[in-house]
C-alpha positions, 0 to 999 in steps of 0.5 A: 426052955431056951430058944435053941431047945424050943427050935429043936421041938418045933416043926421044920418050916416048909413052903406050902405055896410059892406065891407073893399074891397078897390075896393068896397069902391071906387066903392061906391065913384063913384056911390055916386059922381054921385048922389051928394057930397061925402067925402073920409076919409083915415087912415093916422096915427096909434098910437100904435095898429090898426085894419086896415092898413094905407090907409084904407078908409071910403067913405061918401055920403051927405045923410049919407050913408057910406062904408068902415073901418078905424078901427074895426067898433068902430069909423066909424059912428063918422068918417062919422059924421065928414065927413058930417060936412066937406061936410057942411063946404065945407072944408077938415079936419083931425080928431084924434080918440083914444089915443091923441084924444079930443073925450074921449068917443070914445075908440079904443079896441086896445088901440091905436089911429088913425088920419083920413084925410077927403077929399071932392071929387071935381072930380072923375077921379082919383078914376076911374083911380085907378079902371081901373088900378086895372081891368087891374091887375096892382097896382095903387096909389092916392096922397092926399095933405091936403094943396091943398085939392087935390086927384090925381093918383100917382106912386105906392110905396111899402106901404102907407104913407106920402111922401113929405108932401102928403099921398100916398095910394097904391092899388093892384089887388085882389088875383087870385087863379089858381086851377089845379086838378079834385079833391074834394079838388080842388072843396072845395078850389074853393068854399072857395076862392070865398067866401073870395073874391078871383078871382078864375080860375080853370084849366085843365092841358092842358089849362096851356100851352095855357093861363098861361102867360096871367092868372098868374101875380105877384098877383096870387097864383097857387094851384096844387091839383093832386094825380098824379105828371104827371097830375100836371107837365104842370101847375107846369112848367108854374107856375115856369116860371111865377111871381106868388107870391105863388105856392103850391102842394099837396103831402107828403114830399116823393112825393115832393122829387120825384117832385123835381127830375123830375123838375131838370131833366126838367131843373129847378134850386134849386131856382125854386124848393124853390118856391114850398110850399109842403106839401101845407098849414099852418097845416097838415096833413089834413084828409078832404077837408074842413080842407085842403081848410082852411089850403091852403088859410090861407097860401096864405093869409099869403104869400101875406101879407108877400110879399105885406105888 
């Protein structure tokens, strides 16, 4: 049967979930695998610009449902169609889209090109391992070999890419936001952070010393939204002794100078002080809680991209 005839006999691709969260995409793979055949398509090459990063996935079930993105939404249905063909032929395949692709009718808005590797999942243990590891707030990785058509757990690397003939995809825990402050600003930041898909923890200052070391990890942003330096002190001290990738505090430049003086008296160094983003946010001054929330969370997102690009 040729490709055209095969396509006519296959299900029509249909998006099951509109998400680019790697955890949700991998969960879809586990759920779909329990019901039948599944293929996972991975972005393994970018030529020019691209809407997604290397290692992005689209998971496709045998009934045509798919989840995830390898571009901005313009090629995902075509990727799913190719994955269904791979499932039909029971063989992995690599497909190019955009620049350099034989599909001249599929153009990427960014003007570049991408290559997608489509793998038929023959076992699900490697993906379950990744999900279990991420649940423990630790980074994970998968190694895909086109030669052996296998997908196995791997040691996490700095970034996704080709390594010794295999493609390694890296997964990191979702951003955790620890909020300290009984203010309208803190309540608003918490709501926006939850909508953004962050893991939100709201702390009372006295909770910091009790659970700080268990809650704050390298994928945590600590946001201090107090109007009194004494109220933030306990949480700030814990944050500065932690591996948090972001620490931000409310207050003017003058207030921050007072904060720094108090921290030096408490034994913190200039290097410690340099970790604090104050005044907090990417733009300011803000005059309402909603603007502050957008400013703060944009700063958190930008910092995370810079630290874990």
